[in-house]
C-alpha positions in Angstrom: 100.4 67.9 96.8 102.4 64.8 97.5 105.3 64.6 99.9 107.7 64.2 97.1 106.3 67.2 95.2 106.5 69.3 98.4 110.1 68.2 98.8 111.1 69.3 95.3 109.4 72.7 95.8 111.5 73.4 98.9 114.6 72.2 97.2 113.9 74.5 94.2 116.2 77.3 95.5 119.4 77.0 93.5 122.2 75.5 95.4 125.2 78.0 95.7 128.0 76.4 97.7 130.4 79.2 96.7 128.6 82.0 98.4 130.1 83.1 101.8 128.7 84.2 105.2 125.9 81.6 105.5 124.2 82.2 102.2 125.7 79.1 100.7 122.9 76.6 100.2 123.6 73.0 99.6 121.5 70.9 97.3 118.8 68.9 99.1 119.1 65.1 98.4 116.4 63.4 96.5 115.7 61.0 99.3 111.9 61.3 99.5 112.1 63.1 102.9 109.9 66.2 103.0 111.7 69.1 104.4 110.6 72.5 105.8 112.4 75.6 107.0 112.3 76.4 110.7 113.5 79.4 112.7 115.6 78.8 115.8 115.9 81.3 118.6 119.5 82.0 119.4 121.2 84.4 121.9 121.9 87.7 120.3 125.5 87.8 118.9 125.8 84.0 118.9 123.9 83.3 115.6 127.1 82.6 113.7 128.5 80.2 116.3 125.2 78.4 116.6 125.2 77.9 112.9 128.7 76.5 112.9 128.0 74.2 115.8 124.9 72.9 114.2 126.8 72.1 111.0 129.5 70.4 112.9 127.0 68.3 114.9 125.0 67.5 111.7 128.2 66.0 110.1 128.3 63.4 112.9 124.8 62.1 112.3 124.3 58.8 110.5 122.6 60.8 107.8 124.1 64.3 107.9 121.9 65.4 104.9 118.8 65.3 107.2 119.9 68.8 108.3 120.0 70.1 104.8 120.8 73.8 105.3 121.6 76.1 108.2 122.0 79.8 107.5 122.0 83.2 109.2 120.5 85.9 106.9 123.1 88.5 106.3 122.3 91.9 104.9 125.1 93.7 103.1 124.8 97.5 103.6 127.0 100.2 102.0 127.8 102.9 104.5 129.7 106.1 104.5 132.2 106.6 107.4 134.3 109.7 107.4 133.8 110.1 103.7 134.9 106.6 102.8 132.7 103.9 101.4 132.5 100.9 103.6 130.6 97.6 103.1 129.1 96.4 106.4 127.3 93.1 107.1 124.3 93.1 109.4 122.1 90.3 110.6 118.8 90.5 108.8 116.9 88.8 111.7 119.0 89.2 114.8 118.5 86.4 117.2 117.4 83.8 114.6 119.0 81.0 112.6 117.1 79.4 109.7 117.3 75.6 109.4 116.0 73.2 106.8 114.9 70.0 108.5 112.7 67.0 108.0 109.1 68.0 108.5 108.0 67.5 112.1 111.5 67.5 113.6 110.1 66.7 117.0 109.5 63.2 115.6 113.2 62.8 115.0 114.8 62.5 118.4 118.4 62.7 117.2 117.8 65.9 115.3 115.5 67.4 118.0 118.0 66.9 120.9 121.0 67.9 118.7 119.4 71.3 118.1 117.9 71.9 121.5 121.2 70.9 123.3 123.3 73.3 121.2 124.8 76.1 123.3 123.2 79.4 122.5 119.9 77.9 121.2 116.8 78.8 123.3 114.3 77.0 121.2 112.2 76.9 118.0 109.5 79.3 116.9 106.3 77.7 117.9 105.4 75.7 121.1 107.9 74.1 123.3 107.2 70.7 121.8 105.9 71.4 118.2 107.9 73.9 116.1 105.9 75.9 113.5 107.5 75.8 110.0 108.1 78.9 108.0 106.3 79.4 104.7 108.5 78.3 101.9 107.6 81.4 99.8 108.8 83.6 102.7 112.2 81.9 102.9 112.6 81.8 99.2 112.0 85.6 99.1 114.5 86.3 101.9 117.2 84.2 100.2 116.7 85.7 96.8 116.6 89.2 98.2 119.8 88.7 100.1 121.5 87.2 97.1 120.6 90.3 95.2 122.1 92.5 97.8 125.3 90.5 97.5 125.5 91.6 93.9 124.5 95.2 94.6 125.0 96.5 98.1 122.1 98.5 99.5 123.1 102.0 100.5 122.3 102.9 104.1 120.6 106.3 104.2 120.9 108.2 107.5 119.3 111.4 106.2 116.2 112.6 104.4 115.1 115.3 101.9 115.9 118.7 103.4 118.9 117.4 105.4 122.1 119.5 105.3 125.0 117.4 104.0 128.6 117.7 102.9 129.9 116.1 99.7 133.2 114.3 100.5 134.2 112.8 97.2 134.1 113.6 93.5 134.2 116.9 91.6 131.9 118.6 94.2 134.0 117.5 97.2 133.8 119.9 100.2 130.6 121.5 98.9 127.8 121.9 101.4 124.2 121.6 100.4 120.7 120.4 101.1 119.3 117.0 100.1 116.8 117.5 97.2 116.1 113.9 96.2 117.1 110.4 97.2 117.1 107.4 94.9 117.9 104.3 97.0 117.5 101.9 94.1 120.2 103.7 92.1 122.3 104.5 95.2 122.3 108.2 94.2 121.3 111.5 95.8 120.6 115.0 94.4 122.0 117.8 96.5 121.3 121.6 96.1 124.6 123.4 96.2 125.5 127.0 95.6 127.7 127.4 92.5 128.5 130.9 91.3 125.9 132.3 93.7 123.2 130.1 92.2 121.5 127.0 93.6 122.3 124.0 91.4 121.2 120.4 91.8 124.1 117.9 91.5 123.8 114.2 91.6 126.3 112.1 93.5 126.4 108.6 95.1 124.9 108.3 98.5 128.2 107.1 100.0 129.9 110.3 98.9 128.0 112.5 101.3 127.6 112.8 105.1 125.1 114.6 107.2 126.2 117.8 109.0 
């Protein structure tokens, strides 16, 4: 594979500048520079600020596009709190920021020192002097999966089959029962409740129940 072919493979992820929270990927310029994805260690809780500082510093480079993309993988999780459906955002890889850089960034002093000198950054994955790039297929899979979760939040399940739960919403609100089946893909749960002195299986959304 030639350098230019490799560049186009990495740039094959569709650019989506309208997506929020670090999932907005900018198009990679067709400048003949091979780029790879690298993972940067960051202090826990500072991933977002590290991302913002890197983007601000990159804008001051003679060629800002050399740092093509900086993003913090965010997982959108649908949770139930007090019977109310909430959408929470969690870092998919706490302590890491993904950066798309020219291959062998250690050979680009301006980029190398820009990243290493950013507050909150502790280093690259790899040795102290030669970072190890991530597999393109892995990064593509992460990005596409997270984009899918933007469209359909993933329910967070804090219970299992057999757990005792209370239904808080819908026509079966305030019923108590036992979890009979969980379907995470559909975001639903079947609960065995007692109706007219008979156990009946009812299907509700996961966010509508809480464990008791």
